[in-house]
N, C-alpha and C positions, 0 to 999 in steps of 0.2 A: 504495499500500498502506498503512496507517496506522502511525502510529509509537507503536510500547508505549509505554502511562504509564509505565512505569519510567522507561524512555529517556529521554522528552521532560522528564521532571520534574529527571535526571540530569543534561539538559543547561541546564535553565534555573537548576539550582540552581551552574552553574560558573560561565555568565552573571552572573549575581547576586555571586556571589561575584568575581569579577574586578573587576567595575563597581566596587565598593565600594572594591575596595583600591586601583585608580588613584583613586578620585578624592581619597586620603588624600593626603596628605602626611610626610613626617619630622618637617616641624614642628609638626602638627597632634598630633601624636603623642606631641610631646618628645622627639624625636630627633635623633643631629645631621648639621646636615646636609650634603651631601656634594656634591661643585664636578663629581664625575664621573659625578654620577648622567645617566642618558641616556632612559632609560622616565620618562614619572609615575608616579607612585605608588610604593604600601609592594612592597619586593621580600617576597615568600615567608614567608623565612628571618626578617624581621622582623615580619609577624601574629604566629607558631608563635610566636618568644619573647613578645613581647605578650599572646598568649592560653596562654602555659605549656602549652603544645601538640607533640607530635612532630611536624619538620620532616615527615618520612616521610608522616607520617597526614594533618599537614594539605596534601599536596602529593596524596595521593590524592584525599583529600572534595577540594577545589576540580578537579581532575579527574574527578567526578561516578563516581568508581570505585565497587563495590559493597559495603560497608565499613560497620560498624554503630559508630555518635559516639550517647555518652550527653548526656546534658540540658544537664550540666557541661560537657560541651566545647562545645556551642553555643551555649551561656551566653557563656564567656569567649571563643568568636569572634565572639560578637556585638558583645562591649564593646571586643575591642578594636578593628574595624571603626567602631568608634562608632557602633552603627546605634540606628535611637530604638526604640519601640517595636512600629511597625507594621512596621517592617524586621524588627526580631527576630521578629516574629509569622510574616512571611512567611518567616525562613530556617528555624525552626521546623517548618514548611508545606511545605516543600520536602522535607528530611532526616526529615523525620519523621511528618510527613501527621498532625499537629498542632501545635496553639499551643503555648507555654510554658508551662511549671506555673504554677497564679497563685500561689501563693508570691514566683514570681519578681519579683511585683511589689506587695511589702509598701512601697509608699508611706508615706513620711513630710514631702512637701510639695506644695505645688501649683506648677501653672505661673504667671507673673507676671498675665497675663489670666484665669483661673480666680478668682484672689485678687481683680483687678480687679473679676471680674461678683460676686462677692459681696457688695464694699464697695458696688456700686452700685445692692444692694434695702438702702439703707436703711432704712425704716421694716418690714425681715421678718426677723426673723431667720434663719440660713441660715447652715450648716457643708458641711463634705466628710467623708463618713468613709471607710475605705479596707476591707480585706475583712475584718477583722479587728476592724475596728466604732470603727480606733481614730480621737477625730477630728484632723485633720490639718489644717485650718483652718477656719474662722469669718469673719462680720463683725461690727460694732459692737453691731447688736441682740442676736441668737444670742451673744456674751460678754455685756450686761445682765441674759438670762434665766438663761444656766448658769456663768455665769464662768471660762471654759477659762481664760481667762492666769490666775488666780489658782492651779489647778493645778498640778500635776507634769506632767509627758508620759505618766509610769503612770498618771496617774489620769483623764486625758482619754481613757479607755475610755467608749463611750459603754454598756454591758453593766455596766462597774465602778459608773457612776454612780446608774444605775439600781436594783441589789439591794445596793451595798454602801455609798453614801454617806446616810445618814439625814437629815442638813439637805437636802436634796434630795426626799427622798420623802416628807419632809414638807410639801412643798412642789406634788404632785400629789393633785387629790381624788380620782382616781381612775387611783390607784396599780395596783390589783389588775389591772382593763381591761388598761390602756395597756401595762403590763410585760406579762403573758399576752403580746398581740400584739408586742411589739417580741422577745420571748424566738422564738416562732415563723417571725419571719420570721427574729432570726442562724440560726437550725439551716436554715433552707433555704440561705443564701448559706453557711454552711459545710460543705456537701455539695461545691461547689465540690473544696474541699480536704478532705477529713477526715482525713489523717493531717499536715496542717501544725501542728510541733512546738508554735510560740508561743500558738496559737489550742486546744492542749489543753491546754497550762498555764495561760489563763487561764479554761477550762471548770471544770478541776482548780480552781483558789482560788477561783470564786467558788460552785464544788458546797460551801465549808469554809465560806465568808462567808456567803451566805447561803441558810436552809434553806430561802425559796419556789424558789428558781435550781433545789435541788440537786434538787427535788421535782416543777416541772415542768417539765422538762429530762428528766426520763423518759418525762413524757407530757404533753408539748404539745398544745398550745390547737391544733389543725389547721382549724378555722372563721374566725380573724377574725388578719391580717397584718400590722404597719403599723412603717412606718422612724420615727415622730415622736410623738412626745407629743401629746393629746388636750387635754387640760387642764394648764396649769400654772399656781400662783400666785407674782407676782413676789415682788420682797421686801420690799417694802410691803404683800403681800398683796392686793394687787389680782388678782381673777380672769380666766385668760384661756382663750379654746377656743378652738384650733385645726383648722383642717385642714392637709395636708400634700402635699409629693411631691416623688417621687424619683426623678433627672436623673444618666445616668449621664456624667458631664463626662471620663473616661475608661475605658475601656472597655477599652485593653491592661492598665493598672494596677487594674482594678478597683475604679475613686475613683466614689461616688456623691454629688450634692448634694442635703441636704434640704433643701428650704426650707419655710418655716411661714406660712400666711393665718390673718389673725383672721375668725372667725365675729361 
């Protein structure tokens, strides 16, 4: 006889939670070490306390009972169990049959290996953006071209740079073409998180700062999309023509690396 899919999911959920609870020690989570502990791993009450959820509710959840839990509950449990992004996604799929909300991954930094990958692209401008198009990492070539280091974190949003920075706009000979393509791509990306508050605030701010953004946002160019700029003048007014590729460097955190190729 076949196992009912829901029954199988609840069983897998219980095994998953138990496995990760037993992997952790009290030292891993900053709890006092007890010499009287007979079994490896954390106790249920410790996970519940770390997650800020009720012990009974967590116990029922780990046992695979038919209870409804919120996204915040799952995120808190993920943090308490020190799950990485792939494991957190797996927990959501087991419990809710869908991945975590994208806004859970508004990442503000990259791993050392991704930064090394950027730095290895010595002569090729490259940077990483998150779902809100905040530039969170870059290499020296990109910094020479766009001056990320000299900008405050709030000014390192690529849409803000394109639509609200007169200095950069003056160095973009094909600004209208490039900006409209970038906005079309930005709008596609925002479809993943249409109610994300920081993004909505950014959009409203840009509508006030840029008449072009305000007009184009209502009627975006649906024929051409782009993650990068086609033509940029450097600080010495030398023209550079680029093609570019967008590479997903972290699927669960929605991070994309934009690499520029000179034409």
